[in-house]
N, C-alpha and C positions, 0 to 999 in steps of 0.2 A: 709545190710538193709535199707529200705527206710522210713522216716516219713513226714508227713505232720503235719505242728503245727500252730495252730492261737494264737497270743496272743492279746488280747482285753484290752487295757489300755487306759484311758483318757488323762493321762497326758505324754508328748510326751518324757520327760527325761527319765521316768521310762520305758516307754514302749521300748525305744531304749536300754537302760541298760539290760533289759531282753532279748531281741533279741540277743545282743552281747553274752549273758553268755549262750543261747541255742546253738548259733553257736559254742562256743568252746567246750561245751559237746558233740556235734555231730562229729565235727572234731576229736576230740580224741578217739571217740570210732569208728571212721571208718562209720559213719551214712549218708547216702544220704538225705539231709535235704531239703524240700519243705516248707518255712515259709512266713507265711501270718500275716498281721499287720493291727487292727482295732483301733479306737479312741473312738467307742462309741458303746453301745448295739444296737441301730438301725442300725448301718451299720453292726454290725455283724450278725444280725437276715437276714437283706437283702442279706448278701452274703453266708447265710448257706445253706447248701444241706446236706441231709442223708449220712452219712460216708465219708464225704469231708474230715475231719480232723481226725488224730489219736489223738491228744491232743490238749486241748483248756487250754491256761492261761488266767484266767478271773478276773479282779479287780472287786469285790464285792460292792464296793461304786463308782458306774458309774453315771454320770449325765444323767438325762432322763431315760431311760430304765435302770433299775439296773442290777448288775451282776448276782444276785438271779433270777430276773425275766426273763432274757436272758436265763440262764441256765435250768429254768423249760420249755422253750418253746422248746428248744434243746432236753431235755430228753425225752419230749412227742414223738418225732420222731427219735432219734438216742441215743440208749442205749449201744453203744459201745466206744463213743469218750470218752477218759480218761479226766476228769475235775480236773483241779488244781486252786484252789481259792488263789489270792493274796489279802490279808486282812491287817487291823492293830489290829484285835482283834481275840481272840482264841474262841470266845464263839459262834461257829456254829456245835456245836456235832449233835443236832437234823436236821439241815439242810443237814450237810454231810452225814446222813443216807437216808434222803428223795430223794436227788438228787445224789446219789452214787458218792460222791467228793472222788477221788482217795487220794488227798493230799491238804495241805494248805502251801503257803509260807508266812509266817509273817513278814510284812514290818517293818524295812528295812531288806532285806535277801541278801544273800551272794552267790558268785560262789558254794560253797559247797553245799548250801541248793538246789540250782537247779539241780547240779549233783546228789544229794541224790534222790530228787524228780523224775527225769529222769529214772535213774538206777531201781527204782522201778517199774515203768512202763514198761521198758524193760523187767524186769525178767517176770512181769505177761504177757507181749505180747508173750514171748517166751512159755509160759504155755498155752495160748490161740490157739496158733498155732502148738501144740503137734499133730503129726501124728503117725498114726499105719499103717505099710507096711502089706498087706495080699496079697495071689495070689487067686484070684476068677476068676473062669471059664478061667483057663489057662493064665491069664495076672497077673502081678505083678502091684499094685495100691497101692496109700496112701489115707487114710481117716482122717479126723479132729476127734481127739479123742473128742473134745466138741459137736460134732455132732451123738456121738453115744448114745442111748436111754438105751438100755441094750444090754446082749448077752446072748444066750440060746444054750445050746447043744442039737441037735435032731440027734439020732444016731450017727454017725461020723462025722459031721459037726459042726460049731459053727455058729450059725446065727446071725449076728449083724444088729440089728435094728437101724435105723438111721432117723433123722430128716426128710430126702428126701428120704426113700427107704431101701431095705434091701441088704445085702451082705453076701455071704457064704464063710467060709474057712475051710480047713482041719487041721488048727490049734486047738489044744487043748484049754479048758477053762484057764487052770492054765497058759500056755504060753502065752496066751493073757492077762491075768491078770499081769503077771511078766513084759511084754512089755508095759503095760498101765502106770504102777507104781501108785505112791500115787496121783493120780488126782481127788480124790472124787467118786472113785468106790468103790463098797462094794459088797461081795460075799454074797449073801443073801440064797442062796439054792446051793445045791450041782451041779446042772445043769444052774443056772443063776448069772450073775455078772451086777449089776444096777449102772448107772449113776446118783448119788444123785441129781445132778444140774436138772434132769429132773423128779424128783418125786414130784407129786402135792400133795399126801397125802399117810398116812399110813390108809388104810380101813380093818379092820378085820385082816385076815392073809396073806394080799397082799400089794404091793406097787402099787398105782395107779399113774400111768403116767400121763404126761401133754397131750400126744397124745390119751388118753383113753385106753390104753392097761393096762392089771394088771400082776404084776410080783410075783410069790409066794414066801413068806417068809418060810423058813424052821421051821416046828414045833419044833423042837429040839434046833434050835436055836434064837428062835423069839424073847425072851427077850434081847439076846445080840445084835441081829441086829437092834431091834427096839432103844436100848441105843445108838448105834453108829450112827445111823440115826438122834436122836435128839441131841446128842453132836455135830455132824457137823453141824446141824442146827443153834445150838447156836452158834458156833464159827463165821459160815459165818454172823450172824447177827451183832455179836460184831465187827467183821471186819470191816463191812459197817459202823457202827457208828462211830469207832474211825477213 
């Protein structure tokens, strides 16, 4: 595995100490690390490019452009970079939800704290890059599970609707559901499996999807399906807040 990491900290001693900790974790996990260091919010934003870094360690209390200002600018253009705030205060709950902060390092932090933060991100990264293997048009290929909007059965084929197209496979819906596992998918109808990450709303008897498609909810299971969706939404909200 390869990781690109940026550390933005205006105090050189703390910046270098955190860099050493990150290098130790990556060496122990067999990770190919590309590490960049920045001493200010201005320098960070000048070097920023969308999807340039997998992980950004960011001191909240920087001189000049603050860490929170820099984080807001980055979040406007990059939703995938994992943010870890380094701070002397625990009182940033609402901010963590707004900026989708992955974790906090409370100063002074230890090697164990850095290991815990990175291991959490690596686990999340594995989930983000989970793939599903299908045979489509006589070729075997892999698709990212996170790119699946929903799957429907038409006759003897499963039609996989993706963010960037459509794939067909002879695999049954139950087989696909088992292979995907517990990744935020819900069987909302005997012929449909929906990715809750791409649901925009529940509208009458359907899931309204982000791309404008509508996925039916079984009338017999309507209450159960809607409750499962709302429970999932609440859990995601609290995960972001915490």
